[in-house]
N, C-alpha and C positions, 0 to 999 in steps of 0.2 A: 243634424245632431244624432249621435249614436244613442240608441235606446239602452238604458240600464237593464242589466239582467240580474234577477234574484233567484234564490233557490229555497225550496221548502225543506225544512229540517226534519229529521226522522223522529216521528212521534208515535208510530203505530206499533202493534204488538210484536212484530218480528224483530224489533230493535232492542238493544241494551241501552236504555236511555242515558244512564250516567256515563257510559263509555262512548256511545255512538254519536250523541249530539255534539259534544266538543270535537270529536274526531272529524265528523262531516263538516262542521262549521269551519274548522281550521283549513281543511282541504279545499272547501269552496272558496274561501278568501284567497288562498294561494292560486287557485285556478283563475281567478279574476272576477268571480261573482261579487257584485257591489252591495247586495243586501241578502239577509237571511230571514226566513219567515216561518211563522207557526199558525196553526188554525185551531179551532175549538170544537170538540165533540165530547160532551161530558159523560154520556152513557150510551149504551146499545140496548134498546128495549127488546125483550125476547119473550114473546113475539112482538114485533112492531105494531103499533096501532095506526101508523101512517106509512106510506111509501117514502122513499128518499126524497128530500126537498118538498115533501107534501104531495108528490105525484103518485096517484093511486097505482098500485101494482109494481112500482119500481123498488127493487130490493135494496136494503142497506148493504154496502160491501162488508164482507167479513173482517176486513182490516180495521173497521170502526169498533170492533169489540174491545179494543184497548187503546185509547188515544191519550197520550200523556198531557198533563196540564200545561197550557201554552207558556205562561210566564215563567214557570220553573225551567222550561226548555230554553227560553230566551236568556235567562240568567246564566245558564250553563254556556250558551253561545257567547254571551258578552264577556265572560271570563276567559274565553279561549281565543278571542279575535281582537283586532285592533282598529280596523277601519270600516268593516261592513256595517251597513244600517241593520237595525233589528226591528222587524215589523210583525204585526198581527193581522192576519187575513183569514177570518176576522174573529174578534171577540164578540160573543153574543151579549150585547149590553144588558138586557134584563136578567141575565143569570148572575149578575155581580152587584154587590152593594156599591153604589157609585163612589162614595168617599174612599173606601178601601182600594178600589181599582185605580182611582185617580192618584192616590198616594203611592201605590205600587209602581205605576208607570213613571211617576216623577222620580222615585228612588232609582229605578232601573236606568233612566236617562242620565241622572246624575252620576251613577256608578260607571256607566259606559262611556262617559265623555260626550253626551249629546247625540246618541245614535238611534233613539227609539222613534218608530213611526207607528201611530195608533190607528189601526183599522177596526171599525165597529160595524155591526149589523144588528138586525132585530131578531134573526133566527126564524125557524119554521117548525121545530119539533115540539109537539104538545107534551111528549113524554119528558123532554128536558125541562120544559117550563114547570111541569108538575113536580119535578124533583128539586129544582134549584132556583127558580125565578123569585125575584123580590116584588114583581108586579104580575098581574094576570096577562095571559096572551093577548087579550083584547086591548091592553094598555101598552103594548110593546113600543109603539111610536112615542108615547109620552115618556116611557122609561128611557129611551135613547135620548130624547130631548133633555131630560133631567141629568143624565150622565154627562152630556156635553156641557151643560151649565156648571155642573160640579167640577169638571175638569178645568174649565176656564177659571173658576174661582180658586181652586186648590193650587193650580199651577201659577197663579198670579200673585201679586204682592200681598203681604200681610197688612192689616188683619183680614182674614178670610171670613166672609159673611155670605150665607146662602140660606134661602128659605124655600124648600121644595116639598113635594109630596112625601118623599122618603127621607131626604137629607135636610137636617136642620143644623146650621152652624151660626150661632149668635155672633160670635167674634172670637177669632182664634189665630194663633200663629201655627202654620202648617209647613213643616219642612221634612226633608230637603226639597228645594225647588229643582225643576228640571234644569239641565245645563244650558238649554236653549229652548225656544218655543217648540213644543212637540207637534209635528204635523199630524192632523187628524183627517183620515180618509174614511169615506162611508161606502158601503155596498148599497146600491139604490137602483130601483128600476121604475117604480111608479111615479106619478106626478108629484105627490106630496113628499116622497122620499127625495126626489130630485131637487125640490125647493129647499129641503133641509141641507143638501150638499151645497147649493149655491149660497145660502144664507148663513150657514153655521160651520162649514168644514173647509179644509184646505184642498180636498181632492176627492176623487171618485175611484172605486174599485170594481170594474166590470169583470165578468168571467168570459172565457173563450167560447162563446156561443156562435161564432161566425163573424168574420171581419165586416161583412155588410151590416149585420145587426149592431155590432159594437160601434161602427162608424156612424150609423144613424142615430144611436142613442147619444153619442158624444156631440154630434151637431145639435141635437135638441137641447142638451145640457148647456152648451155654449150660447145658444140662442136665448135660453131662459136667463142665463147670467147677464147677458146684454140687456134684456128687458128689465131685470131687477137692479140694474146699475152696478153690478159687480165689476170692479176693475182688475182685481188680482187674478192671475191665471189659475185655472183648475188643474191641479196635479192629477195625473192618471196612471194607475198601476193596474195592469191586466193580470188576472189570475188564470193560469192554465194548469189544469189537472191532467198531466200526461201519463199514459200507461205504456211503459216500454215493453215491447214484444217484438223481438227480431223476426219471429215467424209470421207476423201479420203483414210485413212489408209487401209481400207478393200478392196479397189477396185484393181483388178488385173492389171489394166492399169495405176496405179499410176505413175505420171511423177516424175523424179528426183527432190528432194528438194520440193516436193509438197505433204503435208500430215501432220500427227501428229508429235509430238516431236520424237518418236522412229524412224519413217521413215526418218526424217531429219538427225538425228544422224547416222543412218545406212548409209545414202548417204555420209555424211562427212567422215566416216571411210574409204571409198574407196580411199580417197586421202592421207591417212596418210603415205603411203610408198614411196611417190614421193620425199621426201626431201624438202618440203615446209617450209618456216619460219613461215607463218601466214595464217590463214583463216579468212576472213571478212564475217560475216553472217548478211545479211540484211533481217530482218523479218517484216519491217514496213508496207509493202503494204497491207497485209490482216488483220492486227490487227485493231480492231474496234476503239481502243483508246490507250492512253499511258499505262493505267493499264494492259490491255491485252498484250501489247508489252513487258512490264517489266516481267510479269508472264511467258510468253512463252520464252523470252530470258533467264531468270534464269533457267527454266527447261531444255532448250537445253544445256546451259553451264554445268549444273550439270551432266546430262546424258552423255554428250560428254567426260567430264573428267573421269567419272566413267568407260567409255568404253575405256579409254586409249588414247583418242585424246588430 
């Protein structure tokens, strides 16, 4: 089975959001990309109190100084396309009021004809939590659990009833409903997070940390699903943050997914035997503008398909 290929939409500060998001979305769909994706970064602490991803000393990329709101970007893409799925990879669950996010996603799914894929995570930035979260950082897992419960309730039949820590719905009609059941994918690495995927989600969203690592994690996840009696398949969408740099191709120390089109496609090929459903390729960080992003994305897609990916 051919792996679906998705593309990250332009959200960073070098782009004209109102013009470039619809333009890149249309071009990606014409090229053949089957899904379009957004990510969430609500602010850029200056100076940062943590390294990127919580890793001490790892600097935040300067492109993160201005990242557009993800659901606004997906709405622009929805209005500009007809077939491509519209995904979040990922929304940081505790930075959102659960009811409002569930209703926004339902509305976007209804408006787009059933194309939304909801990817959630718990985040890592203490600065973002301090600015925007509805629950403390220590309660991030509980916040995600409540969001999942609220989504199931709001997206399900009326009357909607929910009694949670943040969300209280005694009995209400909540519409519009999604056009179809919205797939929920979770970013997860630890044991408790994997159990949440198996018990409460449709799928898993790993990152491109190496085919051996991802393959091992996927086997563990499938073994856990068997232990817990899950019969539905676990959907898998791999997120790859690629940095296009034609000059890096000849360097012997080229990092994975950092280089020219041929190098990026070569790195993608390492993941094709794992049984993944989809690979999301985010190329926006190093593109100078939307024109370069469209050109590189088209070249990566064409070479990947020619290579059997």
